[in-house]
C-alpha positions as CSV (number, residue, x, y, z in Angstrom):
1,X,30.0,-9.0,-98.0
2,X,28.8,-6.2,-100.2
3,X,30.2,-3.4,-98.2
4,X,34.0,-4.8,-98.0
5,X,36.6,-3.9,-100.2
6,X,40.0,-6.1,-101.7
7,X,43.6,-4.4,-102.9
8,X,44.7,-6.6,-104.7
9,X,48.2,-6.4,-105.7
10,X,49.8,-9.4,-108.7
11,X,52.9,-10.0,-109.0
12,X,54.2,-11.3,-112.1
13,X,54.6,-15.4,-113.0
14,X,52.7,-17.9,-114.9
15,X,50.1,-18.3,-111.9
16,X,48.6,-14.0,-112.2
17,X,45.9,-16.0,-115.6
18,X,44.5,-17.1,-112.1
19,X,44.2,-13.9,-110.9
20,X,40.9,-13.3,-113.0
21,X,38.8,-16.2,-111.9
22,X,39.3,-14.8,-108.4
23,X,38.4,-12.1,-109.4
24,X,35.7,-12.6,-111.1
25,X,34.8,-14.7,-107.5
26,X,34.7,-12.1,-105.7
27,X,32.6,-9.5,-107.6
28,X,30.5,-12.1,-107.7
29,X,30.2,-12.7,-104.2
30,X,29.4,-8.0,-104.0
31,X,33.1,-7.8,-102.9
32,X,34.7,-4.9,-104.7
33,X,38.2,-5.8,-105.8
34,X,40.4,-2.3,-106.8
35,X,44.2,-3.8,-108.1
36,X,47.4,-3.3,-108.0
37,X,49.8,-4.9,-110.8
38,X,53.2,-5.3,-111.4
39,X,55.3,-4.5,-114.4
40,X,56.1,-8.2,-114.3
41,X,52.4,-9.2,-113.6
42,X,51.6,-7.7,-117.3
43,X,53.5,-9.5,-119.2
44,X,51.0,-12.0,-118.3
45,X,48.2,-10.2,-117.4
46,X,46.5,-6.9,-119.1
47,X,45.3,-3.9,-117.6
48,X,42.0,-4.3,-119.9
49,X,41.1,-7.5,-118.9
50,X,41.6,-6.9,-115.1
51,X,40.0,-3.7,-115.0
52,X,36.9,-5.2,-117.0
53,X,36.3,-7.5,-114.5
54,X,36.9,-6.1,-111.2
55,X,35.0,-3.4,-112.8
56,X,37.9,-0.8,-111.6
57,X,40.8,1.2,-112.8
58,X,43.9,-1.0,-112.2
59,X,47.3,0.8,-111.4
60,X,50.2,0.4,-111.7
61,X,53.1,3.1,-111.3
62,X,53.9,5.0,-108.5
63,X,55.3,7.9,-109.9
64,X,52.2,8.1,-111.6
65,X,51.0,11.8,-111.4
66,X,47.7,11.8,-112.3
67,X,47.0,8.7,-109.7
68,X,48.6,10.9,-107.4
69,X,47.1,12.8,-107.4
70,X,43.5,11.0,-107.6
71,X,44.3,8.6,-105.2
72,X,47.7,8.6,-103.8
73,X,50.2,5.2,-102.4
74,X,49.2,6.4,-98.8
75,X,45.0,6.7,-99.4
76,X,45.7,3.7,-101.8
77,X,46.8,1.0,-98.9
78,X,44.5,1.8,-96.4
79,X,41.2,1.9,-99.1
80,X,40.3,-1.2,-98.0
81,X,40.1,-4.0,-95.6
82,X,42.0,-6.7,-96.3
83,X,45.2,-5.9,-99.7
84,X,45.5,-10.0,-101.7
85,X,48.9,-10.8,-102.9
86,X,48.7,-13.2,-105.3
87,X,50.7,-14.1,-107.4
88,X,53.0,-13.5,-103.9
89,X,55.8,-14.2,-106.2
90,X,59.9,-15.0,-103.9
91,X,60.4,-11.7,-104.9
92,X,57.1,-10.0,-103.4
93,X,57.6,-12.2,-100.3
94,X,61.1,-10.5,-99.8
95,X,60.7,-6.6,-100.5
96,X,58.0,-7.4,-98.4
97,X,59.8,-9.0,-94.8
98,X,62.2,-6.9,-95.5
99,X,60.5,-3.2,-95.7
100,X,61.4,-2.7,-99.4
101,X,59.5,0.4,-101.4
102,X,61.3,0.4,-104.7
103,X,57.6,0.3,-106.7
104,X,54.1,1.3,-106.5
105,X,53.3,-2.9,-104.5
106,X,55.4,-3.2,-102.5
107,X,55.3,0.6,-100.6
108,X,51.5,-0.7,-101.1
109,X,52.7,-3.2,-99.2
110,X,54.9,-1.4,-96.3
111,X,52.5,1.9,-96.4
112,X,49.0,-0.5,-95.2
113,X,47.8,-0.2,-91.7
114,X,45.2,-3.7,-93.2
115,X,45.7,-6.8,-93.1
116,X,47.5,-9.2,-95.6
117,X,46.8,-12.5,-97.3
118,X,50.0,-13.8,-99.5
119,X,48.8,-16.2,-102.1
120,X,52.3,-17.2,-102.8
121,X,53.4,-18.8,-106.3
122,X,56.5,-20.0,-107.6
123,X,59.5,-22.9,-108.7
124,X,59.8,-25.2,-105.9
125,X,63.5,-24.3,-105.2
126,X,62.9,-21.2,-104.7
127,X,60.3,-22.4,-102.4
128,X,61.9,-24.5,-100.8
129,X,65.0,-22.5,-100.5
130,X,66.0,-20.9,-96.6
131,X,65.8,-16.8,-97.7
132,X,62.3,-17.7,-99.5
133,X,61.6,-19.8,-96.0
134,X,62.8,-17.3,-93.6
135,X,61.6,-14.4,-95.4
136,X,58.2,-16.5,-95.0
137,X,58.8,-17.1,-91.1
138,X,59.0,-13.2,-90.4
139,X,55.8,-12.4,-92.4
140,X,53.9,-14.5,-91.1
141,X,55.5,-13.3,-87.5
142,X,54.3,-10.2,-89.0
143,X,50.6,-11.0,-88.7
144,X,50.7,-11.7,-92.6
145,X,48.6,-14.6,-93.4
146,X,49.0,-17.3,-96.5
147,X,47.4,-19.7,-97.6
148,X,49.2,-22.2,-100.7
149,X,51.3,-23.1,-101.9
150,X,49.8,-25.9,-104.0
151,X,52.7,-29.5,-104.5
152,X,51.9,-29.7,-108.5
153,X,53.1,-29.9,-111.6
154,X,54.9,-26.6,-112.1
155,X,54.7,-24.5,-115.8
156,X,58.4,-24.9,-115.6
157,X,58.2,-28.9,-115.5
158,X,59.1,-29.4,-112.0
159,X,56.7,-30.7,-109.4
160,X,57.1,-30.2,-106.3
161,X,55.1,-27.1,-103.5
162,X,55.1,-24.0,-104.8
163,X,52.6,-23.5,-107.4
164,X,49.5,-21.0,-106.3
165,X,46.2,-22.0,-104.7
166,X,43.3,-22.0,-106.8
167,X,41.0,-19.0,-107.3
168,X,38.2,-21.2,-104.9
169,X,40.8,-21.7,-102.1
170,X,41.4,-18.4,-101.8
171,X,38.6,-17.2,-102.9
172,X,37.4,-19.2,-99.7
173,X,40.8,-18.0,-97.6
174,X,39.6,-14.0,-98.3
175,X,36.0,-14.5,-97.3
176,X,37.2,-15.9,-93.4
177,X,39.5,-13.2,-93.5
178,X,37.0,-11.0,-93.7
179,X,34.9,-12.1,-91.8
180,X,37.4,-12.2,-89.2
181,X,36.1,-9.6,-87.2
182,X,33.4,-12.0,-86.1
183,X,35.8,-14.8,-85.2
184,X,33.6,-17.8,-85.1
185,X,35.4,-20.0,-82.4
186,X,35.3,-16.5,-79.8
187,X,34.1,-18.5,-76.5
188,X,35.2,-21.0,-77.3
189,X,38.2,-23.3,-75.7
190,X,40.5,-26.5,-77.8
191,X,43.1,-28.0,-76.2
192,X,45.7,-28.9,-78.1
193,X,48.4,-31.9,-77.8
194,X,51.4,-31.1,-79.8
195,X,54.8,-33.5,-80.3
196,X,55.7,-36.6,-79.4
197,X,56.4,-37.8,-75.5
198,X,59.6,-39.0,-74.2
199,X,59.6,-42.0,-71.6
200,X,62.4,-42.5,-69.3
201,X,64.7,-45.3,-69.3
202,X,67.0,-43.7,-67.3
203,X,68.6,-39.9,-66.0
204,X,70.0,-39.9,-69.4
205,X,67.8,-42.5,-72.2
206,X,64.5,-41.9,-73.0
207,X,61.9,-43.4,-75.5
208,X,61.1,-40.9,-77.6
209,X,60.2,-40.9,-81.4
210,X,60.3,-37.9,-84.7
211,X,57.5,-35.5,-84.1
212,X,58.4,-32.2,-84.6
213,X,55.4,-30.9,-83.0
214,X,54.5,-28.3,-86.5
215,X,50.8,-29.9,-87.5
216,X,50.0,-29.4,-83.5
217,X,51.2,-26.3,-82.8
218,X,49.7,-25.0,-86.6
219,X,46.4,-26.1,-85.3
220,X,46.4,-24.4,-82.2
221,X,47.8,-21.3,-83.8
222,X,44.4,-21.4,-85.7
223,X,42.1,-22.1,-83.9
224,X,43.6,-19.4,-81.6
225,X,42.8,-17.1,-84.8
226,X,39.7,-17.5,-85.7
227,X,39.0,-16.7,-81.9
228,X,39.6,-19.7,-79.7
229,X,41.2,-20.0,-76.3
230,X,43.2,-23.1,-76.9
231,X,45.9,-24.6,-74.4
232,X,48.1,-26.4,-76.4
233,X,50.3,-28.6,-75.0
234,X,53.4,-30.2,-75.4
235,X,56.3,-32.8,-75.5
236,X,59.8,-31.9,-75.1
237,X,60.1,-29.6,-79.0
238,X,61.4,-26.0,-79.5
239,X,59.2,-24.4,-81.5
240,X,57.8,-21.0,-80.9
241,X,54.6,-20.2,-79.4
242,X,51.7,-19.2,-81.2
243,X,51.1,-15.7,-81.0
244,X,48.0,-15.7,-78.3
245,X,47.8,-19.9,-77.5
246,X,48.3,-20.3,-73.5
247,X,51.0,-23.8,-73.7
248,X,51.7,-26.2,-71.1
249,X,55.1,-28.1,-71.7
250,X,55.0,-31.7,-70.8
251,X,57.1,-35.3,-70.9
252,X,56.0,-38.2,-70.6
253,X,52.5,-39.4,-71.3
254,X,51.4,-39.4,-68.3
255,X,51.8,-36.0,-68.0
256,X,50.2,-35.1,-70.7
257,X,47.0,-36.8,-70.2
258,X,47.2,-34.5,-66.5
259,X,47.9,-31.5,-67.9
260,X,45.2,-32.3,-71.0
261,X,42.0,-33.5,-68.5
262,X,43.0,-30.4,-66.0
263,X,42.6,-28.9,-69.3
264,X,39.1,-29.7,-69.6
265,X,35.9,-28.6,-70.0
266,X,36.5,-27.5,-73.7
267,X,34.4,-27.5,-76.5
268,X,37.2,-29.1,-79.1
269,X,40.4,-31.7,-78.1
270,X,43.1,-32.0,-81.1
271,X,45.2,-34.7,-80.6
272,X,47.9,-34.7,-82.9
273,X,50.7,-35.7,-80.0
274,X,52.5,-38.7,-81.2
275,X,51.9,-40.0,-78.0
276,X,54.5,-43.2,-77.3
277,X,52.7,-45.9,-76.1
278,X,54.3,-48.1,-73.9
279,X,56.8,-46.8,-71.2
280,X,59.2,-48.8,-69.0
281,X,58.1,-51.0,-66.8
282,X,61.1,-48.9,-64.4
283,X,63.1,-46.4,-64.1
284,X,66.7,-46.9,-63.3
285,X,68.2,-44.3,-61.1
286,X,71.5,-44.3,-62.0
287,X,72.6,-44.3,-66.0
288,X,72.5,-48.0,-67.5
289,X,76.7,-49.8,-67.8
290,X,77.1,-52.0,-70.3
291,X,78.8,-54.9,-68.6
292,X,79.5,-57.4,-70.6
293,X,76.5,-59.6,-70.0
294,X,74.7,-58.1,-72.8
295,X,71.9,-55.1,-73.2
296,X,70.0,-54.7,-70.8
297,X,66.2,-56.1,-70.9
298,X,63.5,-53.2,-70.9
299,X,60.0,-54.3,-69.2
300,X,57.2,-52.4,-71.1
301,X,54.3,-51.3,-69.9
302,X,51.4,-48.8,-72.3
303,X,50.2,-45.6,-71.5
304,X,46.8,-44.2,-70.9
305,X,44.9,-43.7,-74.2
306,X,45.3,-39.8,-74.1
307,X,42.6,-39.9,-77.1
308,X,40.5,-42.7,-76.7
309,X,40.1,-41.0,-72.8
310,X,38.9,-37.4,-73.7
311,X,36.4,-39.3,-76.2
312,X,34.6,-41.2,-72.7
313,X,35.1,-38.3,-70.5
314,X,32.6,-37.0,-68.2
315,X,33.4,-33.7,-69.6
316,X,34.2,-34.7,-72.7
317,X,34.6,-31.9,-75.4
318,X,31.8,-31.9,-79.0
319,X,34.4,-32.7,-81.0
320,X,37.2,-35.1,-80.7
321,X,40.1,-35.1,-83.4
322,X,42.5,-37.1,-83.4
323,X,45.6,-38.1,-86.0
324,X,46.4,-41.8,-86.8
325,X,50.6,-41.3,-88.1
326,X,50.7,-44.6,-90.6
327,X,53.5,-45.9,-92.8
328,X,50.7,-48.2,-94.2
329,X,46.8,-48.9,-95.0
330,X,46.9,-45.2,-94.0
331,X,42.6,-45.2,-94.1
332,X,42.2,-48.7,-93.0
333,X,43.7,-47.9,-90.3
334,X,42.4,-44.3,-89.4
335,X,38.5,-45.4,-89.9
336,X,39.3,-48.5,-87.1
337,X,41.2,-46.0,-84.9
338,X,38.1,-43.8,-85.1
339,X,35.8,-46.7,-83.7
340,X,38.4,-48.0,-80.7
341,X,39.6,-44.0,-79.6
342,X,35.1,-43.4,-79.5
343,X,35.9,-39.9,-81.1
344,X,34.4,-37.6,-84.2
345,X,37.3,-37.1,-86.4
346,X,41.0,-38.8,-87.4
347,X,42.9,-37.3,-89.7
348,X,45.4,-39.5,-91.0
349,X,48.4,-38.9,-92.7
350,X,50.9,-41.3,-94.1
351,X,54.8,-40.6,-92.7
352,X,56.6,-42.8,-94.8
353,X,56.3,-39.8,-97.6
354,X,59.7,-38.6,-97.7
355,X,59.4,-34.4,-95.4
356,X,56.5,-35.3,-93.6
357,X,57.6,-36.2,-89.8
358,X,59.4,-33.4,-89.3
359,X,58.9,-31.7,-92.6
360,X,56.7,-28.1,-93.2
361,X,54.4,-30.3,-95.5
362,X,51.3,-32.7,-95.1
363,X,48.4,-35.5,-97.6
364,X,46.0,-35.9,-94.8
365,X,42.4,-37.6,-95.1
366,X,39.8,-37.2,-93.1
367,X,37.9,-39.6,-91.5
368,X,35.0,-38.9,-89.8
369,X,31.7,-42.1,-90.0
370,X,29.9,-40.2,-93.5
371,X,33.4,-40.7,-95.1
372,X,36.6,-39.7,-96.6
373,X,37.6,-36.8,-97.3
374,X,41.1,-36.1,-99.0
375,X,43.3,-33.1,-99.1
376,X,46.8,-32.9,-101.5
377,X,50.0,-31.9,-100.1
378,X,50.6,-28.5,-99.1
379,X,51.8,-26.4,-96.2
380,X,51.7,-27.8,-92.9
381,X,49.6,-23.8,-91.7
382,X,47.8,-24.8,-94.8
383,X,46.4,-27.9,-93.0
384,X,46.0,-26.5,-90.2
385,X,43.6,-23.1,-91.6
386,X,41.4,-25.7,-93.3
387,X,41.1,-27.9,-90.5
388,X,40.6,-24.8,-88.2
389,X,37.6,-23.5,-91.2
390,X,36.4,-27.2,-90.7
391,X,35.8,-27.5,-87.0
392,X,34.2,-23.6,-87.0
393,X,31.3,-24.9,-89.3
394,X,31.0,-27.9,-86.1
395,X,29.7,-24.5,-84.4
396,X,28.0,-22.2,-86.4
């Protein structure tokens, strides 16, 4: 890492003070830091403090004769291995998503040919606003990666998603991005299941659940970014297929199991899908009609257990990860599931919390034979990124 260089764009927000600690961590690791300080960012940190910690000049003016003579903005945009935006304000995200270039920071983002990592920070209402979410999806589609935001109390007095990730988390994301060329999961194969299953009652009706597939799709994308060859077995959802991922669409639990077994051998299996435990014993050939004799009686039979089957397969992946979506006694049920299924990890989450099932955020606990590791609530993409990095360590 001693030969790596970061171009750090510091946006305007109270979280800008965290960039000083981030800069210290980067320099301690031997990574060079060249800062760009926006006009708004200078309201929260001084050029002198940033320059002293970075041990480099701070750039701020697009039309500076001196800076343009010594280091033109085009050269500046390409002088680093990675561009980091922290805090990435709603304004900076909007400018980058829409190709605006009215100051040095936005011009640099438009001109760079290097990977970009953003650490968003803003009020929870600003983060949840449809415009910001549209910009987020646009930037992700353009290849920008994100760390955070976290959930918690904010300087404005409100609580929710929007806090900038802590310096250590951003530092780790930077290290992962800088080592991305190595692709720690290159040559590895993974199976990821996602979404609900739909068990037919008749040609019209199905038994299903509220799973959106978002967390599973995010995990598939995160594994692919680390170089893994991913087969995503997806129930009936409308989520776009992640870049570089092979997708197999299924409806029923039996179809999902067959697709998983067809994708073996694999190094990793991540069973995120909310698979229906039961299916109707008999499927009516025609739509079931009201007869006046009361509702029809459905006899249910148990579906195959995909997680347990993969855990006990002769071609068992080295790492088998299950998910436990519970509404109460979450960790206790997860520990029991770990033992019953024979898998290596259970990722447990409380789906009774509003906005978890079908939403964009998640708070999980990683249950293993060694104990329980609890993670704060974060965007599902961030949870996926951390899980993928943790999986990669199993193969390092």
